[in-house]
C-alpha positions, 0 to 999 in steps of 0.5 A, a space after each residue: 562131676 568128672 571132667 568128661 561130664 563137664 566137657 560133654 555139658 559144655 559142648 551141649 550147651 554151646 550147640 543148644 545156644 548156637 542153634 537157638 541163635 541161628 533160629 532166631 536169626 532166620 526170623 525175619 520181619 517184613 516192613 510195611 512198604 515191602 513185599 518179602 518173597 520167600 522162595 525155595 521149599 515153600 509148599 504147594 497150593 491148592 492147584 499143586 504148584 507154588 513157586 514162592 510165598 509172598 508176606 506183606 506185613 507180619 514176619 515169617 521164619 526162614 528155614 536155612 538151607 531149604 528157603 531164602 527171601 528177598 524184598 519187593 519195594 512198594 514204593 509208587 513209580 511215576 512214568 512219563 509217557 510221551 505218546 506221539 503220532 498215535 492213529 485215532 479212530 478217524 485215521 488222524 494222528 495225535 499226540 497224547 503226552 501223559 503221566 502214569 503212576 504205578 506200583 507193586 500190587 498187594 492183592 493175593 493173586 497180583 503179588 504171586 505175579 510180581 514174585 514170579 516176573 518182577 523179583 531181582 529186577 531193578 526200579 529202572 527195569 521195572 519202569 521200562 517194562 511198565 512203559 512198553 505195556 503202557 504204550 501199547 495199551 494207550 495207542 490201542 485205546 486211542 484207536 478205538 475212539 474219535 477225537 472229539 470223544 478224546 478231546 471233550 469226553 476226557 473221563 471216558 478216555 481216562 476210564 478206557 485207558 485205565 482200564 486196559 493198562 491195569 488189565 495188562 499191568 496185573 499180569 506182571 503184578 503191578 497196578 495203576 495208581 493214577 492217570 494224568 493226561 496234560 494235552 492232546 494234539 494232532 498234526 493237521 490242526 483238527 483238534 485246533 480247528 474244532 477249538 476254533 470253531 467251538 470259540 467262534 460259536 461261543 463268540 457268535 452266542 455271546 454276542 446274540 446274548 449281549 444284543 438281546 440283553 442290550 434290547 431287553 435293557 433299553 425296553 425296560 429302561 423306557 418302561 421304567 422311566 413311564 413308571 417313574 413319571 407316574 408314580 412321581 407325580 402321584 407321589 407329589 399329589 399324595 405328598 401335597 394332601 399329606 402336607 396339608 393334613 400335617 400342617 392342620 395336625 401340627 396346629 391342632 398339636 401346638 394348641 394342645 401342647 400349649 394348653 398342657 404346658 400352661 397346665 404343667 407350669 402351674 402345677 409345677 409352680 405349686 409343686 414347687 412352692 409346696 416342696 420348698 415349704 416341706 424342704 424348709 420343715 424337713 431341714 429344721 427338723 433335721 437341724 434339731 435332731 442334729 443338735 439333740 445328737 451333738 448334745 448326747 454325743 458331747 455328754 457321752 464323750 465327757 462321760 467316756 473320757 472320765 470313765 475310761 481314764 478312771 479305769 485306765 488308772 485302775 488297770 495300771 495300778 493293778 497291773 503294777 501291783 501284779 508285776 511287783 508281786 510277780 517280781 517279788 515272788 521270782 526274786 524270793 524263788 530265785 534266792 531259795 533256788 540259790 540257797 538251796 543249790 549252794 547247801 546242796 553243793 556243799 553237802 556233795 562236797 562234804 559227802 565226797 570228802 567223806 567218802 574219799 577219806 572212808 576209801 582211804 581209811 579202808 585202803 589203809 586198814 587193807 594195807 596193814 592186812 586188817 590190823 588197826 593198830 599198824 594202820 594207827 602207827 602208819 597214820 602217826 608216822 604220816 602226821 608226826 612231822 606236823 604235829 612236831 612242828 605245831 609243838 615248836 611253833 607254839 615256843 617259837 615265838 615266845 620272847 624271853 626277856 631274860 633268863 636267870 639260872 641258879 647253876 648248882 648241884 641239885 639232887 638230881 644233877 644240874 640244874 641248867 639241865 633240870 630247867 631245860 627238861 623242865 621247860 619241855 615238860 611244860 609242852 603238852 606231851 604226845 601222850 596227853 595229845 593222843 589221850 585228848 583224841 581218845 587214842 593210845 600212844 603206839 609202842 613205837 613211841 615209847 610206853 604210855 600211862 593208861 588213859 581213862 576210856 582208852 583200850 590198847 589194841 591188845 586189850 581190845 583183842 583180849 576184851 579187857 578193859 585198860 588199867 
């Protein structure tokens, strides 16, 4: 790939990335407490005219260069309207202090009015504009109503105010949320006089009602006392008659009670004696059964002591015998394992020694290029010092009390020399030592006589027996 192609690809990638980022940054989301007003080239509505597009909630794409956007705040606005000297229908000036709560409407048509008339205004400017509208409509409503209606029928007054004020507020994109009238006063004191009149009427009505209630109470009290006396007299007569009847009933009841008590006492005494006799009989029977049970228990206890003790001794002997047998078996098994391990270790040692000797012999033969004669010579040369030392040791401690030498010339020379020679000849010659070992003396140590059953290396090579 050429450098020009790489540069072109890089430039195209940067342009695409920049365009994508620019498009993403123009995608705007509208919060729930705001209205997003998109103005510029927003298209036409059904009537062919459209100055802006309002979005409440959701999101919209803002085309760069062709469109822009701003937000309208939906936060409610509380306006304190202190209306004074408003002329009523009766030409009486009154003060109507009140508080209005308004806010930007989210209705489709009303939002468009707010976008056209309130976009760009600050909150205090919107509040001032709404206050002017509320003042005018509130004066208009007061002028169409009597003071009695305004003072007594507050619901009607508030409904008229809400209807007139909200109609005018919608024209600029606002809606009325709440109306609260605190108090109504007038300069002439008419409302106060109406209040005093109503208060006096209420007081008189209350006094009249109290007097009527007092009268009804006195009459009712007298009638209640008369009824009380009549009812008390009747109740006393009825009570005396009832007392007499009750006394008769009580006397009859006492007689019946005493009769029943005597009969009950008789039956109770008899029952007590029968019960005492039965109790004694049951006690004796129980004691007899208890004695029999105690005797059986004592016998069972003694039998159990003897049998259980014998059984325990038997089980103890069996357990001791089993334990002794198990200990003997384990000891014998341990001794057998020890002997086996010792013999196995010795066998392994002998086997290893023989292996090492065989390896040494094999290496010695290999070092002499496979010549056994030379290998034997090397072994004898290595052990020659030990062999001579052993021969010397044989005569080293020989104690000779005295040696008598007859010095004279013999047939073969000096007799002393012959004596020493004979003494050395008394030692086992090397030839004999090699013969006893089943080997022939190497030629390096001198000629040797053939030994029966021993073949020299050359004769073995020639396959001839030794002579």
